[in-house]
N, C-alpha and C positions, 0 to 999 in steps of 0.2 A: 361422399355426398349422395343423397337419394337421387334416383333418376328423375329428370325434369320432363315436362311436356314439350312437344316440338315448338309450340308457340313461345314458350319461355326462352328457349335457345335462340330462336330467331329474333325475338325482342331484344335479347342481350346483344346480338350483333349490331343492331341499329343503335342501341343506347351507347355502345362502345364507340361507334363512328360519330354520332352527332351530339354527344354530351360528354361531360367529364366523368360520368359514371364508369365504374369498373366492376360490372356484374360478374358474379361467380356462377359458372355452369358446370355440369357434370362431364360434358364432352363437346367436341366441335359440332356446330350445327351442320346438317347434311341432308341432301335429298338427291334424286336423280331426275333427269328429264326423260320421262317415259310416257309415250303415247301409244303408238301402234304396237310396241312390245307387249303392252298389257293385254292384247287380244289373246295371247297364249294362256293367260291366267284363267280365262273363262271359255276357252275353246271356241272362238268365233273367227270368222274371216275379217280381214281388214276392211273389205267392202261393207260387210254388215255393220261393223263398228263405225264407219263413216256415215252410213245412211240412216242409222237408228240412234237417236239421242239417248234412249234408255239403255241400249247396249254400251254406248260410249261411257255413260255414267257408271254402269255396272262394272266395266273394266277398270275405271279409275278407282272406284271404291275397293275392288278386289286388290289392286296394287297397294292401296293404303293399308288394308287389313293384313296383307302378307308382310310388308316391309316397314310399316310405321315411319315413313320419311317425315322430316320436320316440316316440309311443305309438300302438299300433293298438288302437282301442276295439272291443269286442264289442257293438256296438249293434244289438239286434234290435228287438222291439216291447216295450211295457211292460204288456202284458195277460197275460203268461205266468203270473204268480202268480194273477191273478183267474180265469183259465181253469181252472187246476188246482184252485182252490177251488170253482168251480161256475158261473162265467159261461159262457154259450154265445156263440161267436164266429162271425162271417162273414168269409171271406177273399176279398176281391175280387181280380181278376187283377193289377191294377197300382196298388194302394194298400194301406196298412196295414190290418190286421184291425180290426174294430169289434165291440162287444158287441151282440148281438141280444136277449139276456136276461141280466139281472144277478142274481147270487146273492141279493141282498138287496132285490129289488123289494118283498118283504114283510120289513120290518125285524125282525120277530119271529123270523126264522130264524137270527139271529146265533148263538144258543147251539147250533145244530145244525151249524155249520160246523166243519170239521176242518182242521188244518194239514197240507198235502199233503206227501208224501214226495218230495223233489227228485230222487231216483233212480228214481222209478216213475211219478209222476203228471203227466198233461198233457204239455206240451212242455218242462217243466223239465229232464228228463233230456237232451233234445235240445240245450238250451243248454249243459249241462255237456259233452256230447260235442263240440260245436263249439268250445268253449274249449280242450279238450284237443287237438283236431286243429290248431287255429290256433297254439297254443303250441308244438306239436311242429314245425310248419313254420317258425315265426319264431324262429330261434335267436340272432339278433343284435339283437333289439329287444325292447321292452316290450309286453306284451299286458295289457289291463285290461278287466275286466268292467264292464258298466253294467246295473244292475237297478233295479226300481221301489222307491221308498221307501214307508213306511207310509201317507202321505196319498194317494199315487198309487193304491195298492192299495185304500184305503178308498173313494175316489171311483169306481174301476172297479167295485167290488162294489155300491155303493149308488146311484151316479149323482151328478153334481156338484150339481145343483139340490137334490136330496133331502138330500144330506149337509150342505150349507150351511144349509138350513132346519132340519135336525136340530140343528146346532150352536147355532142361535138358540133353538130350542124344547125340545130334549131333550139338553142337553150331556152328561149322564151316559152316555147311549147312545153318543154319539160317542167319549167316552173309552174305553168298553168296546170299541168297534170298533177304535179305534186301538191298544189293547193287543193285540188279536188280530193286527192287521196288522203290528205291530212284531215279534211273535213270528215271523210269516212272513218278514219282511225279514231277521231274524237267521238263521232256519233255512236260507233259500236261500243267504245269504252264507257260512254255515259249510260248505256243500257246495262252494262255489267256491274259497274261500281255500286249501285244500290243493292246488289245481291249480297254484299258484305264479304267480298273476297278481295285478295290482292290482284294486281294487274301488272303484266310486263308485255312489252312489245318485242316481237322477234323480227330481226332485220338481217337475215342470212345474206341477201345479195348486196348489203352495204359493206361487206367485208373487203379488205384490200387484197384479198385473193381474187376479187372480181373487178373492183373499181379502184381508181387511184385515190390517195388521200385528198388531192385537189378536187376531184369530182365529189367525194363525200362532203367536203366543206362547202362546195358551191351548191349542190343539189339536194343534200340530205340533212346536213346539220341544221340549217335554218328551220326546217320543218319539225325535226326532233325537238328543238328548243321551243318552238311554238306550242307543241303538244304539252311539253312539261310545264311551261308557263301557264297554259290554260288550266291544267289541273292543280298546279300550285295555288292558283287564285281560289280554288275550291278546297284548299288544304288537303289535297290527296296526292301522294307520291307514287310515281310509276317507275318501273324498271326497264332496262334495255339489254337485249341479248344480240350480239353480233357473232356469227359463226366465223370460222377460218382465222385468217391472220389480220389482226387489228392493232398491232403495236403503234403504227404511225398516227393513229387517230384516238389513242387512249385519252389524251388530254381533252380532245374535242368531245368525246363521249361524256367525260366528267363535266365539262362545261355546259352541257345541255341542262344540267341540274337534276338529272335522274337520281333517285335515292339508292339504286343498286345497279351494278353493271355485271353482266354475265359474259365470261370470255371462254373461248375455245382453246384447245390444246396447242395450236400453232402460235398462240400469243404467249410470250414469256411471262410467267406468273410474277416474277420478281419486279419486272417493269410495271405490271399492272398494279401491284401493291404500292409502288412508289407513286403512281398516278392517282390512285383512289384514296390513299390514306387520309382519314378525317373528312373526306368529301363524299364518299359513296361506299356502300357495302360492296365488297368484291365477292363474286360467285364464280366457281369453276375449279379447275379447268382440266379434269381428268380426260384422257384420250378415250374416245368411245370405241376405238378399235380393240381396246382391252376387253370389251364385253363380247367380242366376237372371236378374236383369235389369241387373246392374251392368256398367259398362265396365271395362276394364283400368286406366285412369287412376283411376277411382273406387275400385277395390279397392286400388290402390297407395296412395292418400291415406289410406284407412281403416287399412291395415296400418301405415303410417307414424305415424298418430295413436296407435295402440296402443303401438307401440315408444317413441314420444316420452313417453308417460305411464307406461311401465313403471317400476317402482321400481328404483333403482340399488342399494338396500341390502336387498332382500328378493326372494324367488324369484317369478318370473313365467313363465308358459308361454302363448305366443300360440296362440289357437285360435278356432274359430267360436263364436258365442254360443249356438248351438243346432245341431240336426242340419241338415246340408246337404240341400237339397231333392232328392227322388228324380229329378226331371227336370232337374237342373242340367246344362248342357252340360259335357262332359268337359274342354273347353279351359279353362273357368273355374277348375276345380280345379287344372289344370296351371298356370294363371297364379299361383294362390295360392302354390304351392310354389316357382315361379320367383322370385316377388317376395320371398318370405321369404329365399331365398338371396341375393337382391340387396340387400335393405334391412336384413336382420337380422344381417349379419356383424359380428364384433367385431375382426377382424384387418385 
């Protein structure tokens, strides 16, 4: 079979999940979650990449041109929303930004917070600008945005320890905060969707590595479902990525109604296949440590394991379980795409 375009492979994964179609493709659909890693490709610092939308776009475009992933993710940092709302950030030269002051150090300030204008406030307009530039440059592939989900925003505004303590001692406050953050997650997404790209929410702190399944179901799931239902009414599907261990909440993730679920290496892929079959496209879950300390043979075995466990009767996209490390050697990402081409062919 002749080589297909990335969009055709991704489309086939969705058709296989949500219809009776059995599309024929040349190889398994695949991409990597690369953001700060891409700074290596254009020789800039992570600080420059985070503060200049043109540099951000240039790095993502360079990644696409080098690797030709089936989806080019627009992975920046996940503090853009919190910064626009009121957090103060520090931008180290060669690592992601961190909050030096959170907007809700005083929890009583919640009622004074405002939903930012994504076309004017903070670095939100810069993200939109970079998406436009990248989409313009990549005419033969899929571009997809990645933005913070409501729990990620809430933790950024309040702090992880404080928010979890609030959930135990003041649950009504946490629900009020989550309602605010859900409005923000929807607002930013509504500015992105008209740009003609895909959209996924990243919710690393919703992992059961940090919070219990009960806490997810009480304080996160209802708002994930609210977001999905909002966009379903507009006939637009969104994805959900949760880092770390998520096996206890796989069914809950599916029940939100998202069109695709991205899982990390600690989550068993066979269990994820069982939960998502015919309900959501499954994405993942190669261990990102392989891109820093793994050998080529170890990476090959891990990729083969993902392929061996991939569902034959539902859509699956091979990817990293989380973001590829910023300092991953270039050759190891090269290995990945070489091995996908070697192991993932169907012809």
